[in-house]
C-alpha positions in Angstrom: 53.2 37.5 -6.5 55.5 36.0 -4.2 52.1 34.7 -2.2 50.9 33.4 -5.2 54.0 31.5 -6.0 54.0 30.0 -2.5 50.6 29.0 -3.1 51.5 27.5 -6.2 54.7 25.8 -5.0 52.8 24.3 -1.9 50.0 22.5 -4.1 52.7 21.2 -6.6 54.2 19.6 -3.6 50.7 18.5 -2.5 49.8 16.9 -5.8 51.1 13.2 -4.9 49.0 13.7 -1.9 45.9 15.0 -3.6 45.9 12.3 -6.1 46.3 9.5 -3.6 43.8 11.1 -1.8 41.5 11.3 -4.7 42.0 7.8 -5.6 41.0 6.7 -2.0 37.8 8.6 -2.5 37.2 6.9 -5.9 37.7 3.6 -4.4 35.5 4.1 -1.8 32.6 5.3 -3.8 33.0 2.4 -6.2 33.2 0.2 -3.2 29.8 1.8 -1.6 28.0 1.1 -4.7 29.2 -2.5 -5.0 28.2 -3.3 -1.4 25.0 -1.7 -1.8 24.2 -3.8 -4.8 25.3 -7.1 -2.9 23.4 -6.2 0.1 20.1 -5.2 -1.9 20.4 -8.2 -4.2 21.5 -10.6 -1.0 18.5 -8.8 1.5 15.6 -8.4 -1.4 14.5 -12.1 -1.9 15.0 -12.7 1.9 12.2 -10.0 3.0 8.8 -9.1 2.2 9.6 -5.5 1.9 11.9 -4.4 -0.8 12.0 -1.1 0.7 14.0 -2.7 3.7 16.8 -4.0 1.1 17.1 -1.0 -0.4 17.2 1.4 2.6 19.8 -0.9 4.2 21.9 -0.6 1.0 21.8 3.1 0.9 22.9 3.3 4.4 25.9 1.2 4.0 26.9 3.1 1.2 26.5 6.3 3.0 28.7 5.4 5.9 31.3 4.0 3.4 31.6 7.0 1.1 31.9 9.2 4.1 34.8 7.3 5.7 36.4 7.7 2.3 35.6 11.6 2.2 36.8 11.6 5.7 40.5 9.5 4.7 40.8 12.0 1.7 40.9 15.0 3.9 43.3 13.5 6.3 45.3 12.4 3.5 46.0 15.7 1.9 46.6 17.3 5.1 43.4 18.6 6.3 42.8 16.4 9.2 41.6 19.2 11.1 38.8 20.6 8.9 37.6 16.4 8.6 37.3 17.0 12.5 35.7 20.0 12.5 33.1 18.9 9.5 32.4 15.6 12.0 31.9 17.8 15.0 29.5 20.4 13.5 27.4 17.2 11.5 24.9 17.3 14.5 24.3 21.1 14.6 23.9 20.9 10.6 21.8 17.9 10.7 19.8 19.8 13.3 19.3 23.1 11.2 18.4 21.0 7.9 15.9 18.8 9.6 14.3 21.8 10.8 14.3 23.6 7.5 13.0 20.5 5.4 10.5 19.0 8.6 8.0 17.1 6.5 10.8 15.6 4.1 12.8 14.6 7.0 9.2 13.0 8.8 8.4 11.2 5.4 12.1 10.2 5.4 11.8 8.4 8.8 8.5 7.2 8.3 9.8 5.3 5.4 12.6 3.8 7.7 9.9 2.6 10.3 7.6 1.4 7.4 10.9 -0.5 5.9 11.3 -2.6 9.2 7.8 -2.9 10.2 6.5 -3.9 6.7 2.8 -3.2 7.0 2.4 -4.1 3.2 4.6 -5.1 0.3 4.4 -4.4 -3.4 1.2 -6.0 -4.8 -0.7 -6.0 -1.9 -4.1 -4.4 -1.9 -4.5 -1.8 0.3 -6.6 1.1 1.4 -5.1 4.4 3.0 -7.0 8.2 3.3 -9.7 7.1 1.4 -7.2 5.5 -1.8 -7.8 2.2 -2.3 -5.2 0.4 -4.6 -2.6 -2.0 -5.2 1.2 -0.9 -4.1 3.2 -0.5 -6.9 6.6 1.1 -5.6 8.1 1.7 -2.1 10.0 5.0 -1.9 12.0 6.5 1.2 9.6 9.6 1.0 6.6 8.2 -0.7 4.6 5.1 -1.4 2.8 4.7 -4.8 -0.3 3.0 -5.1 -2.3 2.1 -8.5 -5.8 2.6 -7.8 -8.3 0.5 -9.1 -9.1 2.7 -12.2 -5.5 3.1 -12.9 -4.5 6.2 -11.3 -1.1 6.1 -9.9 -1.3 8.0 -6.4 1.7 9.2 -4.6 1.1 9.2 -0.7 3.4 10.9 1.9 5.0 7.7 4.1 3.7 10.0 7.3 0.6 10.2 6.2 0.7 6.3 5.8 2.0 5.9 9.5 -0.4 8.5 11.0 -3.5 7.4 9.2 -5.1 4.0 9.6 -4.0 1.6 6.8 -6.3 -1.4 5.8 -4.3 -4.2 4.0 -6.6 -6.7 2.4 -4.6 -9.1 0.9 -1.9 -9.7 3.8 -2.9 -12.7 4.8 -4.2 -14.2 1.6 -7.7 -14.2 2.7 -10.7 -11.4 1.6 -14.5 -11.8 2.8 -17.0 -10.6 0.3 -20.8 -9.9 1.3 -24.0 -9.9 -0.6 -27.5 -8.5 0.5 -30.8 -10.3 -1.1 -34.0 -9.1 -0.3 -36.4 -11.6 0.0 -40.3 -11.4 0.0 -41.9 -12.0 3.5 -43.8 -14.9 2.4 -40.9 -16.8 1.4 -39.6 -19.9 3.3 -36.7 -18.5 5.0 -35.0 -21.8 6.0 -35.5 -23.4 2.6 -33.9 -20.3 1.0 -30.9 -20.6 3.3 -30.2 -24.0 2.4 -30.3 -23.1 -1.4 -27.9 -20.4 -1.0 -25.6 -22.6 0.9 -25.6 -25.3 -1.9 -24.8 -22.8 -4.4 -21.9 -21.7 -2.8 -20.8 -25.0 -2.2 -20.5 -25.6 -5.8 -18.4 -22.6 -6.4 -14.9 -23.6 -6.3 -13.2 -20.2 -5.5 -15.5 -19.9 -2.3 -13.6 -21.0 0.6 -15.3 -24.0 3.0 -14.0 -25.4 6.4 -13.0 -22.2 8.9 -13.5 -19.9 6.4 -17.0 -21.5 5.1 -19.9 -19.1 4.1 -22.0 -17.4 6.3 -25.7 -16.6 5.6 -27.8 -15.1 8.1 -31.1 -13.0 8.1 -29.7 -9.5 8.5 -32.5 -7.0 8.6 -36.4 -6.5 8.3 -36.9 -3.8 5.5 -39.7 -2.0 4.5 -40.7 -4.4 1.4 -38.1 -7.3 1.9 -36.5 -9.6 4.4 -32.6 -8.9 4.1 -30.3 -12.1 4.1 -26.7 -11.5 4.2 -24.5 -13.9 2.2 -20.8 -13.6 3.6 -18.0 -15.7 1.8 -14.3 -15.8 1.8 -11.8 -16.2 -1.0 -8.2 -17.1 -1.4 -6.3 -13.8 -2.6 -2.9 -15.7 -3.1 -4.6 -17.3 -6.3 -4.8 -13.9 -7.5 -4.4 -10.3 -6.3 -6.1 -8.8 -9.5 -9.4 -6.7 -8.2 -11.0 -8.2 -11.2 -10.5 -11.7 -10.3 -12.4 -10.7 -7.1 -15.3 -9.0 -8.6 -15.7 -11.4 -11.3 -15.9 -14.7 -8.6 -18.5 -12.3 -6.9 -20.1 -11.8 -10.2 -20.4 -15.5 -10.9 -22.2 -16.0 -7.1 -24.5 -13.7 -7.8 -25.6 -14.7 -11.1 -25.7 -18.5 -9.9 -27.9 -17.3 -6.8 -30.4 -15.5 -8.7 -30.8 -18.4 -11.2 -31.4 -21.0 -8.4 -33.7 -18.9 -6.6 -35.5 -18.2 -9.8 -35.6 -22.0 -10.7 -37.3 -22.6 -7.0 -39.6 -20.0 -7.3 -38.4 -17.5 -5.0 -38.3 -14.1 -6.4 -36.6 -10.6 -5.4 -39.3 -8.4 -5.0 -38.9 -4.7 -6.0 -39.3 -1.8 -3.4 -43.4 -1.3 -2.5 -44.5 2.0 -2.6 -47.4 2.6 -0.2 -49.7 5.3 -1.4 -52.5 7.0 1.8 -54.9 9.3 0.7 -56.3 11.1 3.5 -58.6 13.6 1.6 -62.1 12.0 0.4 -61.3 13.2 -3.2 -60.2 10.5 -5.7 -56.9 10.8 -6.9 -56.8 11.4 -10.8 -53.7 10.9 -12.7 -53.3 13.6 -15.3 -50.9 14.1 -18.3 -49.9 17.5 -18.3 -48.8 19.2 -21.5 -47.2 22.4 -22.0 
């Protein structure tokens, strides 16, 4: 009973210090959230990658909160415990990091991506066979909205390790169309017609990014002409917008080629009969 009474007396004696310590801790927590909010709002408009702003805000908030907790322990007379906590932080971090290796790996990858900024929200990317638009950036994973509306969560470590294709980072994207022409076609005239069609479509870029039309391959039944053209993705990053341009290009090409009596033949199948018997077509009824 005497020991319990001694503990109670000691606690009552320390109540002012505990109250002051809790007040300091509360103020530091509030201060950390305020500074985190300010940093996020100030940095986000100035960076391409909002993940960087979120990351900096979280780091600063963590440091301020930790400082407040250490001060709390010192105020209530537990400064020695605070020193032991700080000394053991390295070992604890190592143990936790080993136990949650994948989480730590994704977290560090998120930090690298925040500073390197290989993409930003709204970019059209491809990673590990997944093609879609970046809809969210987290410290552990990145959320990709695929072209058919699915949300795919890709771990940041996977984004770092695997090849990453960004189709919209510089504002230009190239499309190509293969046209099969008859061997008897006037290829020089056909290329001029194709070029004039592309010249009259405003969304197809000219100048340094002008279209390129080349005879690409001699197929079994067609001469294949490859049409390469560029579009400006900054006008619209929507995949539907890109596909509409491609559809318009194809329609215009078919119309213009047909008007100039340049037809697109189907595959030709050659049948060889090595027997003297005449091939007879029969309808088999069961």
